[in-house]
N, C-alpha and C positions, 0 to 999 in steps of 0.2 A: 504493501499499500505505499503510496506517495500521496504528498499533498498537492492540490492544485488551488490556485485562484481563478474562481469563474465569476466573470462580469456580465450581468445581463442589462439591456436596455429594453425598456417594455413600452409598448404605443398605450398610451394613458386613455384613448378614446376606445380600447378595446378590452381594458382591465379594469375591475371594480376594487374597491376599496384600497385602492393606492398598493397592489401589488401582494398582499398580504395571503390572499387566496392561492395565489399562482405560486408565492414561495413555499406554502406547504405541499403543493403539488411538486413542486421542482424537488424537495426535501425527499417526498415518497419516492421518486423517480431513481434519485439516486441511492435510495435503501434497497429500493429492487435488483440495483446493479451490485449491490454488496457493498457499498460504500457508506459513508456518513458525511454529514454536514457539521464541521467542528463550529464555525461562526458563520452567521449571516446578519447583514446590516441592509437594512431597507434605506436607502439614501434618500429615499422621496422622488418628488417629480423635479427635475431640472430642465432650464432650456437649453437647446442647443447651440453650437456656434453658426452653424450652416443648418436648414432644414434637410431631413432625410424624408426626399419625397416631398410631400405637402406638409409633414409632423413638423412642428418646432420645439417640442420637449417630450420627455419620456421620464418614465420610473426608473430608477436605477436600483439594481439589486446587485450587492458584493458577496461573495460566498467564500470561506475557505473550506474544501472540501478533501475528505481522503478518499481515494479511490483508486482500484487497480489501474496502471498504465494500459490494459488490453482493453479497458472498458471506456476510456475517454474518448473515443471516436465514436462510440456507440450513444454516448450522452450527447454529445454535438450534434449527430444525425438527427437525434429524436426531437431537437428543438429546431432544425435547419429551415422547415417549412411552416413552422406555427407561427400564424400571422399577427399573434400579440408580441412577439418576440422581433424587435428591429435590429438589434446586434446580440451577439452572444460569442465569447471568447474565453478561451481557458487557457492560464499559464501554470508553468511549474512554481510554487511557492517554496521560498527557503525558510 
């Protein structure tokens, strides 16, 4: 198991309650992959420097996750086509 930092930017028009329910869903999906969320910070709604499409702001979720390295691509693929996710990135965490 390695630690990763996962940053997600959610479309505030498609996510209710400030992203809290979405964060619970992500936590459950990571648990299904055999990992766990060590730390989760909902950074709230923030404006963008430049628009993504017609969207000018999004909800930022920052997570520290323990996950098997072979499952990282599976996690990224699960959210690639999700319309509520504008951006999703995963970095190795030291």
